C-alpha positions as CSV (number, residue, x, y, z in Angstrom):
1,M,4.9,19.5,-23.7
2,T,7.4,20.7,-20.8
3,N,8.0,18.2,-17.5
4,N,6.3,20.8,-15.5
5,K,3.2,21.4,-18.2
6,R,3.5,17.0,-17.8
7,R,3.4,17.6,-13.7
8,N,0.3,20.0,-13.6
9,N,-1.7,17.9,-15.7
10,I,-0.8,14.7,-13.9
11,S,-1.7,17.0,-10.4
12,I,-5.1,17.8,-11.8
13,Y,-5.9,14.3,-13.0
14,I,-5.4,12.7,-9.6
15,D,-7.1,16.0,-7.7
16,M,-9.9,15.1,-9.7
17,K,-9.9,11.6,-7.2
18,V,-9.6,13.4,-4.1
19,G,-11.8,10.5,-2.2
20,R,-9.6,7.9,-3.3
21,N,-6.1,10.1,-2.6
22,K,-6.7,10.7,1.0
23,K,-6.9,7.2,1.8
24,V,-4.4,5.9,-0.9
25,A,-1.9,8.8,1.2
26,S,-2.3,7.2,4.4
27,S,-1.6,3.8,3.5
28,L,1.7,5.1,1.0
29,D,2.6,7.1,4.4
30,A,2.3,3.5,6.6
31,L,4.1,1.6,4.1
32,A,7.5,4.3,3.5
33,E,8.2,2.0,7.0
34,K,10.4,-0.3,6.1
35,N,9.0,-2.9,8.5
36,R,5.6,-2.5,7.9
37,L,6.4,-2.9,3.8
38,G,8.2,-6.2,4.7
39,I,5.3,-7.3,6.4
40,V,3.4,-6.7,3.4
41,L,5.4,-8.5,1.3
42,C,5.6,-11.1,3.8
43,L,1.9,-11.5,3.7
44,A,1.8,-11.5,-0.3
45,D,2.5,-14.9,0.0
46,G,-0.3,-15.8,2.2
47,E,-1.9,-15.9,5.9
48,K,1.1,-16.1,8.7
49,C,0.6,-15.4,12.3
50,V,3.0,-13.0,14.2
51,C,5.4,-15.5,15.2
52,D,6.3,-16.5,11.3
53,I,6.3,-13.0,10.3
54,F,8.5,-11.7,12.8
55,K,10.5,-15.1,12.5
56,H,10.5,-14.3,8.9
57,L,12.1,-10.6,9.9
58,K,14.3,-11.4,11.8
59,L,12.4,-8.8,14.4
60,P,11.3,-8.2,18.2
61,Q,8.0,-9.8,18.4
62,N,6.5,-6.8,20.4
63,L,7.5,-4.3,17.2
64,V,5.9,-6.3,14.6
65,S,3.3,-6.5,16.5
66,H,2.9,-2.7,16.6
67,H,3.5,-2.5,13.1
68,L,0.6,-4.7,12.5
69,S,-1.8,-3.1,14.5
70,V,-0.6,0.4,12.7
71,L,-1.5,-1.8,9.3
72,R,-4.6,-3.4,10.6
73,Q,-5.8,0.7,12.1
74,I,-5.4,1.4,8.3
75,G,-7.5,-1.4,6.8
76,L,-4.1,-2.8,4.6
77,I,-4.3,-6.0,6.6
78,K,-6.5,-8.3,8.5
79,N,-6.5,-10.6,11.2
80,R,-8.4,-13.6,12.4
81,K,-7.6,-14.9,15.4
82,D,-7.9,-19.2,16.1
83,G,-7.4,-20.1,19.5
84,K,-5.0,-18.1,21.1
85,R,-2.5,-16.8,17.9
86,V,-3.8,-14.2,15.6
87,Y,-3.5,-14.8,11.8
88,Y,-2.7,-11.6,9.6
89,C,-3.4,-11.7,5.5
90,L,-3.6,-8.5,3.3
91,N,-6.7,-6.9,2.8
92,E,-7.4,-7.2,-0.7
93,K,-9.8,-4.5,-1.3
94,K,-7.3,-1.7,-0.1
95,I,-4.2,-3.6,-2.1
96,K,-6.8,-3.2,-5.1
97,E,-7.3,0.6,-4.4
98,L,-3.4,1.0,-4.4
99,T,-3.0,-1.1,-7.4
100,D,-5.8,1.0,-9.3
101,F,-4.1,4.5,-8.1
102,F,-1.1,3.4,-9.4
103,N,-2.5,2.3,-12.8
104,D,-4.1,5.4,-12.5
105,I,-1.0,7.6,-12.8
106,D,0.9,4.8,-15.4
107,C,-2.2,5.4,-17.9
108,C,-2.0,9.2,-17.5
109,C,1.6,9.2,-17.9
110,L,1.3,7.1,-20.9
111,R,-1.1,9.0,-22.5
112,H,0.9,12.3,-22.0
113,A,4.0,10.5,-22.8
114,K,1.7,9.7,-26.5
115,K,1.1,13.5,-27.0
116,D,5.0,14.4,-26.6
117,K,5.7,12.3,-29.6
118,K,3.0,13.9,-31.8
């Protein structure tokens, strides 16, 4: 099977899940920005307040707050207030959607790789 044909088959398989793809696309678009990706990686260790995040990433607090707002709007992170502090954590449901998306791609690629070996 040629690479073009494999790509077409993968595209058809992925297109079957268009609703999910739109959600995943907005998440991937947000994660394409290096500071947002850094925030998500920082939150992978657990819940943190803004003050911990901007110190960890060595970025201005207002910039971190802006990126947190974007990530929260698309649902990648959740927040909770405790007094004057706001704590952020990853939205496990949204992270699972991304993981499932990449697992589907991986399974599809493996399936086609096995066919190519035959």
